[in-house]
C-alpha positions, 0 to 999 in steps of 0.5 A: 592331365598335363596341367595337373602334373605340372605343379608336381614337377615344379615342386620337385624342382623347387625342392632340389634347388633348395637342397642345392643352395643348402649344400653350397652354403655348407661347402662354403663354410667348410672352405672357410674353415679349411682356409682358417686351418691352413693359415694356422699351419703356415704360421706354425711352420714358420715358427718351427723353421725359425726354431730349427735354424740354429740346430741346422747350422750346428749340424752342418758344422758338425758334418764339416768337422767330421769330414775334415777329421776323416781327411786328416786321419787319411793324410796322417795314415798316408804319411805314416805308411810312407814313414813305415815304407821308408823304415823298411826300405832303409833297412834293405838299403843298409843291408846292401845288395849282395844278399838279395839284389832284387829286394834291394832294387825294389827298396830303391824304387820304394825310396823314389816313390817316397821322394815323389810323395813328399815332393808333392806334399811339401806343406807337411812340416817334416817334408824337407827333412824326410826328403833329405834323409831319403835322398841321402839313402838314394845316393848311398844306394846308387854307389852300392848299385854301381859297385854291384853292377861292376861286380856282376859284370866282372863275374859274368864277363869271363872269356869263352873257352874254344870248345864251347864255341866249337859246340855252337858251330854246325857239325861240318865246321867243328874240328875233329880230334885229329886236328892240331891245336889252334888249327881251327877247322882246317881248309877244305877244297872249298870250305864254304860250300853248303854253309848257306843253310848251316845252323849256328847256335849263339853261345850264352855269354851271360846267364839269362836269369841275370840279364833282367837284373842287369837291365834294372841296375842299368836303368837305376844308374842311368836315372841316377845320372851315373850313365858314364860310369855304367857305360865305362863298366860295361864297355871295359868288362865286355871288351876284355871278355871278347878280346880274351875269347878271341885270343884263346881261340888263336886270333893274333894281330899280324902286320903286313911285314909279319905276313910277308915274312911267313913261309907259304905253308905257314901262311896258308894255315893261318889264312885257313884259321882266320876264315874259321875265326871270322865265322866264329867271331861274327856269327857267335861272339859278336852276335852274342855281344849285340844280343846281350847289349840290347837286352841289358839296355832295353828301355834304358836312355843310354847310347848303347850303339856307341858303347857296343862300337867301342867295346868291339873296336879292338877285336874287329880291328885285330880280325880285319887287320890280318885280312888286310895284311894278306890283301896288301902283301906281295901277290903270287899265284898260289895265293889266289885260292886263299884270297877267294876263300877270304873274299867268299867268307867276307861276302857270306858274313856281310849281311850279318855284319850290317845287322850286328853293327847297325846304326851310325855309331858302328858305321866305321865297323861296317865300312872297314868290313866292306873295305876289306871285301873290296880289297880282297876282290881287287887283289884276287883280280890282280892275282888272276891277271898276274897268273895269266902273264906268269903262265905265258912268260914262264921261262923255266928251263926245265925240259921233260926229256921223255916228252911227257906232260910238262909240270907247268901244264899239270900245274895250270890245268889243276889251277883252272880246275880249282878255279871252277870250284869257285864259279859262284865266287868268281862271278861275284868277283867279276861283278865287283868290277865289270858292269854290264857284262855277263859274269859267266862269259867273263869267266869263259874269257879269262879261262880261255886266255889262261889256256891260250897263254899255256899253249903259247908257252908250250910252243916255246918250250917245244922248240928246246928239243933237238929231235923234231919228233920229240917236239911234236910228241911233247905238244901232242901229250900236253895239248891232249892233257889239256883237252882231256882235263877240260872234258872231265871238268866243269870247264867244258861247260864254260869253254864249250865244245868248239874249244874241245874240238879245235884242240882235239884237231891240234892233238891229231895234227901233232900226232901226224907230224910226229909220225911223219918226222919220226918214221919217214926215214925208215919208211923210205928205206923200206920203200926202195924198189931195186938195187939202185945204180950198178954201173961201177960194180958191173965195170969191176966185173961183179955180177948183177946178182951179187950186186943185188944181194949186197944191196939187199943186205945193206937195206936190211942192216939199215932197217935194223939199225934205224929201227933199233935206234928208234926203239932205243929212243922212243921206248924211253919217251912217254905217252902217259895217256893209255888210250892215246899211247895205244892209238899212236902205236897203232897208227905207226904199226898201220904204216910200218908193218905193211911196208916191212912185210912188203920189204921182206916179201921182195928181198927176204929170199935173197937174204935167206939163201945167203949166209947168216940170214938171221944176222940181217933179218933180225925181226919178223913182222910180229917181233916188230909189232911186239917191240912197238908195244914197248914204245912210249913206256919210259923204259930203258933199252937195257931193261927191254933186252932183259 
C-alpha cells in the first residue's frame, strides 16, 4: 500500500512545482513591467522639473519683492508717525509750559525720542533736516523750562509765617496768647525736660503736588546741560525764603559786642528766644529744606549736597553766631544757667544736625555746630569755676544787722538748687572734659566745693559783728539754712547724709556758743549765793541784814537791767526758721527760768518785805517766759511795750 501511494504523492509535488514556476515567471514579468513604468515616470519628472524651474525663480523674486515692499511700508509708517509726533510736540512747545506744564514736559520727552529715532536712521534723506529742526525746538524748550522753573521757585519760595511754624511745634513749646511779640516760648526753669519724645510736624514748604513737576524740570534742565542755572535758581530762591522765615520769626545777627552791651534781662530774653529759634530752625525749617531738596533732585545727576550747603549757609551762620557771641562774652555767674540751656539744646539737636547736614559738602555746618557745643561747654565749666571763686572771695560789706540768713547764702543755695535741675546736662558737661571719672562724683565734688566756699565766706562775714552772741546766731542761721535746703532738695542725694549730719552738728555748736556767750553774764548774776563781803559796811555801823537787803536789791536791779537789755537787742534779732527759733527759745528757757526761780526763792522775800517790791521784782518767771517768746522775731522794743 505504501508503494501504491508514492506515485500519487510525486504527482502532487510535480503539480505544485509547475505551479510555482508559472507563478515566478508571472512575477518576473510584472517586475519588468513596473521597472519600465518607473523608468518612464523618472523621465517625465525630470522633464517637469526642468519645465517648472523658471516658474520657481519668478515666484521667489515676487516673494522677495513683497517682503521688501512690506519693510519699506513699515519704515515709511514709522517715519510718518515720527513726523506726526513731531508736529504735535512742536505745537505743545510753541504754546509754552504755562497752560499745561505736564503736557509740555511730555512733549519735550517726545522730541528727545524723535532725536534718538533719526539719529539711528541717518540713511533717511531728510534725517539731518529733521534733527536740526527738533534740536532747535529742544533748545527753545530748555529756555522756557528754565523760565518756568524760575517762576515756580519764585511762586513757592515764600517765607513761612511764625504762626504756621508754631502750629508744627509740640503743644508744650507753643507760645500762649499772653506771650509778648517775638518772645518765642519764653524760658521755663528747665525748658527741655520731657522734650525727648516731643513730636514736631515738618511744615509744608512746597505743595506735594508740585514736587514731582519740579523733579521733572530739574531732570530736563540737567540733561540739557543747564545744571548751573538750575543750581543757582534753586539755591537763591530757597536761601531767600529760609532767611526771610527766620527774620519773621525774630532771628537777628548779633555780634559779641552787641551781646556785651546788653542789659542782663534783655540778654536773658534773647537767649530764651534763641533756644526756641534753634529748635524751630533745625527741626522744622532746615529739616523741611533738606526734605524738599532730596525730593526735587531725586534721581537727578546734580550736586544737591553742595547746593543745600550753600542755600543754608547764611541762615546757619546767623543762628550759630549769636550762640558763639554769648559763649565768648564776659563770664558772670548768672549766665551759667542760660549757658547750660544753650549747651543742652545744642546737644539735643546734634544728631538731627548730623542727619540734615550729611555728606562732605555740609561738613563745615556740622563742625560749626559741634564747635559751638564744645565752646558753650567750656564757657559753662569756666563760669562754674568763677562762681566758686566768687563765692569764697565775695567781699560785700553788707551786714545783716539782725543775724538772719545773708543774701549771699540764699543766692548760693538757690543757685545750687537750680543746678540740680540740670543734673543730666551737668553730667554730660563733665564728660566733655573729665575722662575716666564718674560724672556723678564730679558733680558731688563741685557742689561740696561751692558749699565750703560759702561757709568760708560766712565765717569771714560773721567776724564783722561786735556782739559775739550775734556772730554765733548769724552762723547758726546761715548754716541751718544750708542744711535745711540740702535736705529738701536733690542735693541731699549728691552731698550725702554724712555732709548733712556734720553740718547739723555745726548748727548745734553755734547755738550752744550763742547761749553760752549771750546768757553767761545774767546766769552768773542769778547764781550769786550770798551778799558778798560786808566788811566795809559793817565797820560803818550798818547791820548785816541791811547789807543783805541792799545787796539783794542790787542783784534784782542788775537782773532787770541785763534782761531788758537782752530783750531789747534780741527781740530785734531774727531766727527765720520757726522750728529752730522755738528750739533756741526753749534751750534758753531751760537754763534761765530754773535759775531765775531759784533766785527769787532765795532773795524774793527780802524784796517783798521792803518798800516798792514791784520796782525790783519786775518780772515773774511766767512773764520772763512770755518775753522770751518775743525773742528772734525782728520786732522793735517799742512795739513790744505797746
